[in-house]
ZADOSE-523487 format. One line per 10 residues: number of its first residue (from 1); their letters; for each residue x, y, z of C-alpha. Coordinates in nm, 4 decimals. Layout:
BEGIN
NUM	A	X,Y,Z; ...
This chain:
BEGIN
1	MSANTFPTLM	12.0050,10.4336,6.0096; 12.0817,10.3873,6.3758; 11.8538,10.1568,6.5696; 11.8135,10.4186,6.8424; 11.6746,10.7068,6.6366; 11.3484,10.8576,6.7483; 11.1343,10.7333,6.4517; 11.2695,10.3798,6.4978; 11.2012,10.3860,6.8718; 10.8510,10.5186,6.8145
11	EAFFTERLVH	10.7692,10.2476,6.5618; 10.9083,9.9719,6.7852; 10.7172,10.1094,7.0832; 10.3826,10.0748,6.9072; 10.4406,9.7534,6.7125; 10.6544,9.5524,6.9537; 10.5947,9.6927,7.3007; 10.2228,9.7749,7.2934; 10.0865,9.5257,7.0414; 10.3005,9.2115,7.0803
21	QKHVSAHTLA	10.4422,9.2318,7.4310; 10.1665,9.4037,7.6297; 9.8755,9.3268,7.3954; 9.6917,9.6445,7.4927; 9.3361,9.7109,7.3848; 9.2359,9.9128,7.0811; 9.1219,10.1963,7.3086; 9.4680,10.2207,7.4685; 9.6348,10.2198,7.1279; 9.4060,10.4989,7.0083
31	SYRDTFCLLL	9.4765,10.7068,7.3204; 9.8548,10.6668,7.2817; 9.8311,10.7443,6.9097; 9.6400,11.0670,6.9734; 9.8899,11.1709,7.2404; 10.1901,11.1411,7.0125; 10.0078,11.3001,6.7196; 9.9511,11.6070,6.9374; 10.3095,11.5978,7.0674; 10.4692,11.5665,6.7228
41	RYAEQRLHKA	10.2484,11.8439,6.5871; 10.3491,12.0721,6.8738; 10.7191,11.9852,6.8355; 10.7023,12.0625,6.4628; 10.5581,12.4086,6.5337; 10.7987,12.4730,6.8201; 11.1240,12.3399,6.6701; 11.0427,12.3812,6.2975; 11.1380,12.0202,6.2327; 10.9386,11.7523,6.0566
51	PSRLALENLD	10.8521,11.4488,6.2757; 11.0779,11.2296,6.0611; 11.3773,11.4549,6.1407; 11.3237,11.4718,6.5161; 11.5795,11.3183,6.7496; 11.5215,11.1867,7.0999; 11.7274,11.4684,7.2521; 11.4842,11.7221,7.1007; 11.2047,11.5924,7.3254; 11.3543,11.7050,7.6543
61	APLISEFLDH	11.1752,11.7774,7.9816; 11.1175,12.1532,7.9159; 10.9531,12.0793,7.5803; 10.7295,11.8097,7.7322; 10.6266,12.0455,8.0144; 10.5461,12.3224,7.7662; 10.3423,12.0755,7.5599; 10.1349,11.9750,7.8641; 10.0734,12.3400,7.9523; 9.9742,12.4052,7.5904
71	LQESRGTSAR	9.7113,12.1322,7.6128; 9.5457,12.2946,7.9122; 9.5745,12.6575,7.8018; 9.5058,12.6365,7.4287; 9.2955,12.3238,7.3917; 9.1098,12.3449,7.7245; 9.2223,12.0009,7.8371; 9.1387,11.9117,8.1962; 9.4029,11.8123,8.4490; 9.2844,11.4508,8.4395
81	SRNVRLAAIH	9.3208,11.4324,8.0588; 9.6604,11.6013,8.0914; 9.7717,11.3223,8.3227; 9.6526,11.0641,8.0687; 9.8735,11.2244,7.8020; 10.1665,11.2344,8.0423; 10.1199,10.8650,8.1266; 10.1517,10.7754,7.7562; 10.4718,10.9828,7.7262; 10.6150,10.8217,8.0406
91	SFFRYAALQA	10.5392,10.4778,7.8999; 10.7343,10.5557,7.5823; 11.0357,10.6951,7.7692; 11.0473,10.3935,8.0016; 11.0744,10.1801,7.6899; 11.3371,10.4135,7.5436; 11.5467,10.3822,7.8609; 11.6068,10.0157,7.7755; 11.6749,10.0770,7.4079; 11.8790,10.3994,7.4291
101	PDHGGLIERV	12.0736,10.3973,7.7590; 12.3047,10.6709,7.6257; 12.0145,10.9153,7.6785; 11.9567,10.8066,8.0362; 11.9856,11.1545,8.1851; 11.7321,11.3063,7.9468; 11.4933,11.0138,8.0016; 11.5242,11.0443,8.3780; 11.4315,11.4127,8.3676; 11.1239,11.3415,8.1546
111	LAIPSKRYER	11.0131,11.0615,8.3843; 11.0477,11.2995,8.6803; 10.7662,11.5233,8.5483; 10.4876,11.4691,8.8045; 10.1192,11.4255,8.7452; 9.9053,11.7272,8.8174; 9.6738,11.7239,9.1150; 9.3122,11.8162,9.0598; 9.0007,11.8716,9.2643; 8.7598,11.5815,9.2877
121	SPIAYLTQPE	8.4156,11.7310,9.2580; 8.1030,11.5334,9.3536; 7.9739,11.3109,9.0787; 7.6879,11.4336,8.8636; 7.3823,11.2139,8.8200; 7.0189,11.2424,8.7197; 6.7335,11.2166,8.9663; 6.4228,11.0129,8.8956; 6.2145,11.3101,8.7680; 6.5015,11.4108,8.5396
131	IEALLATPDL	6.5317,11.0546,8.4071; 6.1593,11.0438,8.3322; 6.1789,11.3787,8.1533; 6.4721,11.2585,7.9419; 6.3034,10.9317,7.8431; 5.9839,11.1155,7.7446; 6.1522,11.3336,7.4795; 6.2197,11.0843,7.1922; 5.9495,11.0675,6.9268; 5.8279,10.7064,6.9279
141	STWLGRRDRT	5.6556,10.7457,6.5910; 5.9934,10.7490,6.4114; 6.2630,10.4823,6.3793; 6.5302,10.7127,6.5207; 6.3114,10.8077,6.8171; 6.2504,10.4428,6.9113; 6.6202,10.3670,6.8792; 6.7158,10.6660,7.0923; 6.4686,10.5808,7.3703; 6.5853,10.2179,7.3751
151	LLLVALQTGL	6.9465,10.3358,7.3936; 6.8806,10.5789,7.6793; 6.6701,10.3302,7.8766; 6.9290,10.0516,7.8521; 7.2077,10.2917,7.9468; 7.0167,10.4219,8.2505; 6.9251,10.0740,8.3758; 7.2416,9.8760,8.3079; 7.5055,10.1457,8.3673; 7.7127,10.0287,8.0706
161	RVSELIGLRW	8.0051,10.2420,7.9561; 7.9766,10.4073,7.6163; 8.2251,10.1644,7.4604; 8.0269,9.8707,7.6011; 7.6967,10.0185,7.4851; 7.7975,10.0768,7.1230; 7.9703,9.7372,7.1153; 7.6550,9.5417,7.2030; 7.5465,9.2789,6.9503; 7.2164,9.0920,6.9473
171	QDVSLDTGAH	7.4002,8.7736,7.0345; 7.4991,8.9417,7.3634; 7.1355,9.0127,7.4592; 6.9179,8.7474,7.6245; 6.5485,8.8332,7.6612; 6.4253,8.4965,7.7904; 6.4041,8.3908,8.1556; 6.6786,8.5702,8.3474; 6.7090,8.8424,8.0834; 7.0492,9.0096,8.0722
181	VCCQGKGRKR	7.3115,9.1675,7.8490; 7.6723,9.0482,7.8269; 7.9534,9.2907,7.7549; 8.3301,9.3093,7.7666; 8.4511,9.5987,7.9782; 8.7827,9.7299,8.1030; 9.0599,9.4782,8.1449; 8.8859,9.2455,7.8953; 8.6515,9.1322,8.1713; 8.3135,9.0013,8.0598
191	RCTPLRKDAI	8.0113,9.0494,8.2824; 7.6368,8.9976,8.2655; 7.3980,9.2739,8.3702; 7.0313,9.1917,8.4392; 6.7455,9.3727,8.2703; 6.4190,9.4965,8.4189; 6.0750,9.4290,8.2730; 6.0371,9.7648,8.0998; 6.3788,9.7333,7.9335; 6.2958,9.3774,7.8246
201	AVLRAWRCEQ	5.9704,9.4906,7.6620; 6.1390,9.7792,7.4799; 6.4253,9.5598,7.3549; 6.1857,9.2936,7.2295; 5.9901,9.5524,7.0321; 6.3141,9.7015,6.8984; 6.4460,9.3600,6.7930; 6.1343,9.2996,6.5832; 6.2259,9.6044,6.3737; 6.5792,9.4788,6.3016
211	PYDPSAPVFP	6.6808,9.2153,6.0466; 6.7752,8.8863,6.2101; 7.1537,8.8920,6.2427; 7.3135,8.7875,6.5740; 7.6300,8.9810,6.4926; 7.4448,9.3042,6.4067; 7.4786,9.5990,6.6482; 7.1881,9.6566,6.8842; 7.2008,10.0332,6.8270; 7.2912,10.0910,6.4611
221	TTRGTPLSRD	7.3021,10.4045,6.2537; 7.0739,10.4529,5.9547; 7.3426,10.2798,5.7465; 7.3537,9.9742,5.9739; 7.6952,10.0493,6.1240; 7.7519,10.0738,6.5018; 7.7122,10.4127,6.6657; 8.0249,10.6043,6.7584; 8.1025,10.7796,7.0862; 8.0294,11.1142,6.9258
231	GVAYILVKHL	7.7017,10.9764,6.7940; 7.5879,10.8763,7.1444; 7.6910,11.2168,7.2794; 7.4957,11.3902,6.9989; 7.1828,11.1853,7.0743; 7.2055,11.2700,7.4433; 7.2550,11.6425,7.3836; 6.9650,11.6519,7.1369; 6.7174,11.5030,7.3823; 6.8553,11.6962,7.6796
241	TRARQQCPSL	6.7747,12.0205,7.5010; 6.4087,11.9194,7.4858; 6.4042,11.7720,7.8360; 6.5302,12.0980,7.9884; 6.2116,12.2675,7.8736; 6.0022,12.0238,8.0792; 6.2400,11.9766,8.3755; 6.4028,12.3007,8.4995; 6.6419,12.1140,8.7300; 6.8357,11.9997,8.4218
251	EGKRVSPHVL	6.9338,12.3593,8.3515; 7.2980,12.4152,8.4360; 7.3744,12.0427,8.4638; 7.6538,11.9132,8.2476; 7.5277,11.5718,8.1372; 7.7620,11.3437,7.9442; 7.7046,10.9785,7.8480; 7.9026,10.8744,8.1555; 7.6542,11.0613,8.3766; 7.3954,10.8006,8.2716
261	RHSAAMALLN	7.6219,10.5373,8.4261; 7.6418,10.7392,8.7487; 7.2630,10.7721,8.7477; 7.2190,10.3948,8.7245; 7.4546,10.3424,9.0190; 7.2777,10.6022,9.2337; 6.9385,10.4505,9.1537; 7.0646,10.1102,9.2697; 7.2118,10.2557,9.5864; 6.8954,10.4480,9.6726
271	SGVDCAVIAL	6.6978,10.1253,9.6259; 6.9003,9.9569,9.8996; 7.1352,9.7487,9.6804; 7.4626,9.6628,9.8541; 7.7829,9.8322,9.7399; 7.9458,9.4980,9.6576; 7.6603,9.4172,9.4203; 7.6886,9.7612,9.2584; 8.0626,9.7066,9.2045; 7.9897,9.3776,9.0252
281	WLGHESMETT	7.7031,9.5386,8.8324; 7.9245,9.8175,8.6994; 8.2362,9.6044,8.6504; 8.4550,9.7946,8.8956; 8.7987,9.6544,8.9717; 8.7743,9.7302,9.3450; 8.5204,9.8451,9.6005; 8.7037,10.1757,9.6451; 8.5737,10.2949,9.3093; 8.2157,10.2375,9.4237
291	QIYLHASLST	8.2643,10.4524,9.7347; 8.2111,10.7709,9.5320; 7.8443,10.6793,9.4972; 7.8188,10.6124,9.8695; 7.9618,10.9554,9.9476; 7.7255,11.1231,9.7015; 7.4296,10.9416,9.8559; 7.5328,11.0457,10.2061; 7.5638,11.4100,10.1016; 7.2059,11.4081,9.9737
301	RQPRQTALPG	7.0689,11.2070,10.2656; 7.2455,11.3932,10.5452; 6.9556,11.6239,10.6445; 6.7185,11.3281,10.6667; 6.9557,11.0874,10.8400; 7.0143,11.3189,11.1309; 6.6401,11.3040,11.2063; 6.5940,10.9276,11.1673; 6.4118,10.7627,11.4575; 6.6321,10.5576,11.6823
311	VIVQTMPCSP	6.9471,10.7648,11.6207; 7.0756,10.9214,11.9410; 7.3340,11.1968,11.9093; 7.4899,11.3117,12.2354; 7.8077,11.4894,12.3427; 7.9498,11.5052,12.6917; 8.2899,11.5582,12.8521; 8.5035,11.2596,12.9382; 8.5136,11.1486,13.2966; 8.6554,10.8498,13.4848
321	SSKASNNAVL	8.3024,10.7200,13.5304; 8.2455,10.7000,13.1558; 8.4462,10.3783,13.1473; 8.1988,10.2053,13.3764; 7.9030,10.3329,13.1726; 8.0648,10.2064,12.8532; 8.1125,9.8632,13.0048; 7.7521,9.8571,13.1207; 7.6243,9.9467,12.7753; 7.8495,9.6883,12.6104
331	GRPSCKGLSG	7.7427,9.4187,12.8535; 8.0867,9.3905,13.0120; 8.1536,9.3498,13.3828; 8.3258,9.6425,13.5449; 8.7038,9.6558,13.5158; 8.7389,9.8719,13.8244; 9.0290,9.7668,14.0388; 9.2094,9.5656,13.7729; 9.5806,9.6251,13.7563; 9.5660,9.6173,13.3767
341	SRGTTRHYPR	9.3333,9.9166,13.3511; 9.4933,10.2502,13.2831; 9.3609,10.5995,13.3358; 9.4643,10.7324,12.9975; 9.1122,10.7463,12.8600; 9.0445,11.0845,13.0120; 9.2959,11.2400,12.7694; 9.1200,11.1257,12.4534; 8.7783,11.1882,12.2987; 8.5742,10.8781,12.3731
351	LRIMAKRMCR	8.3260,10.6912,12.1613; 8.0380,10.5438,12.3536; 7.8796,10.2592,12.1679; 7.5170,10.1854,12.2274; 7.3539,9.8782,12.0792; 6.9953,9.9664,12.0101; 6.7280,9.8495,11.7723; 6.6265,10.1176,11.5295; 6.2697,9.9989,11.5223; 6.0704,9.6875,11.6078
361	RPFRDLTPAH	5.9970,9.5925,11.2506; 6.1974,9.3143,11.0801; 6.5057,9.4237,10.8876; 6.3458,9.3470,10.5514; 6.0683,9.5979,10.6282; 6.3021,9.8885,10.7015; 6.3127,10.1809,10.4641; 6.6142,10.2127,10.2296; 6.7496,10.4976,10.4429; 6.7398,10.2783,10.7554
371	RLLDRLLHMR	6.9048,9.9888,10.5740; 7.1780,10.2177,10.4372; 7.2541,10.3550,10.7829; 7.2553,10.0051,10.9300; 7.5029,9.8865,10.6683; 7.7288,10.1894,10.7119; 7.7519,10.1465,11.0857; 7.8485,9.7815,11.0563; 8.1025,9.8505,10.7796; 8.2793,10.1445,10.9434
381	LMQMIPPILM	8.2450,10.0734,11.3128; 8.5670,9.8803,11.3688; 8.7727,10.1521,11.1929; 8.6460,10.4252,11.4266; 8.6706,10.2640,11.7720; 8.9900,10.3405,11.9665; 9.1675,10.0207,12.0733; 9.1503,10.1221,12.4402; 8.7697,10.1127,12.4271; 8.7795,9.7458,12.3416
391	GSRHQRQRLG	8.9767,9.6579,12.6562; 9.3238,9.5118,12.6583; 9.3930,9.1434,12.6168; 9.5210,9.1323,12.9736; 9.1871,9.2635,13.1015; 8.9911,9.0024,12.9087; 9.2124,8.7294,13.0483; 9.1599,8.8585,13.4021; 8.7862,8.8498,13.3453; 8.8159,8.4855,13.2454
401	REQPLPHQLP	8.6386,8.5111,12.9104; 8.6586,8.6894,12.5782; 8.4359,8.9956,12.5560; 8.1915,9.0271,12.2630; 8.2847,9.2777,11.9962; 8.0414,9.5653,11.9402; 7.9228,9.4311,11.6051; 7.8440,9.0951,11.7735; 7.6017,9.2464,12.0219; 7.2295,9.1715,11.9762
411	GRPLILLRQG	7.0214,9.4344,11.8097; 7.0584,9.6368,11.4956; 7.2069,9.8839,11.4218; 7.4875,10.0123,11.6466; 7.4505,10.3775,11.7331; 7.7619,10.5836,11.7996; 7.7707,10.8750,12.0403; 8.0768,11.0936,12.0276; 8.1963,11.2441,12.3557; 8.4687,11.4763,12.4669
421	TGQKSPCIA	8.4074,11.7632,12.2283; 8.1545,11.9530,12.4380; 7.9639,12.0386,12.1206; 7.6118,11.9312,12.0419; 7.6458,11.9159,11.6643; 7.5064,11.5936,11.5154; 7.7650,11.3235,11.4481; 7.6743,11.0031,11.2721; 7.9283,10.7386,11.1785
């Protein structure tokens, strides 16, 4: 048998490429396995050939495109899951390009299949009344009810992924001083997540009901084996059905186990926890992933933020005199008469920056909404200010000293007023 046949390439891709060379996780292997099981099943129905008789040239770009469309139309796969299947196929054909260069043209056409764009809808999460309604549904008089409530409470407080939640062992849980749970998340990164007092009390009571075995799962089935993903989803759906009778706002909400993770992140953000801390709490690779919670929080807080005390929203047309007023507000001496100043500012919408204290109370006494707005203004200010507003380097040299940057001015926070639009619609950075 030739070394470049499709069955041989497929076997080498899984055993050599994924397992030995890349050492991918078990979840990645399972995802790739499911992708090719679906592909081979579709190719068998389409070409009337058994998977063992398929050749690489049978899996051309038109067949792969039809397979991806079949996933969305017949199986109801979302565009995001479709892209996951396509990524697995691309990974195999990139490996095949090195092993079967005589099929380079076919491989190039398959690799040229693009990912499908999809709409990014706002994240779904549970509010505090909905969380309380969900936690009140399990029957605490039964073993299953106590397990389910412990599972839901830990998930809502720690924000663990489903794979991390069902993989917890008692040796990963510390209920002494500095109580926390340790888990291994994406990228084989281990992290520790702190526990609150109510979760500590529930876990201690739940541990007393379990036989002492550090390697035993924290949330077992009735047979003592770890719960599966489908098992967690079944538990959530069962208690959501009861919670919807007590909390009407849950009607129409699609709540999956991952929504519990979103709910934990939103609860932290609404409590005033910094985004960097939330990223570490959830095990995110970068801060950009955490921004989705910030955007969701802003969308819910927008009507209240526009009416916060201390926020001044003003619009006015640009004029040559606005430069002098900006310098006065920023604490700069006037640049009038300097040869380095240019009159180009009248052609652009201007941002007037006013440094003003939001209230006279200390920062630690501000409400979470005030603290969130303060943090946003300091994080985003430098990305919004036109360079000409800061003054050129030549102007600062003529003045004989470096001018303070807006975020270095005394007072907190910095309030932005947008000018030049002639509209009086609220605008907050």
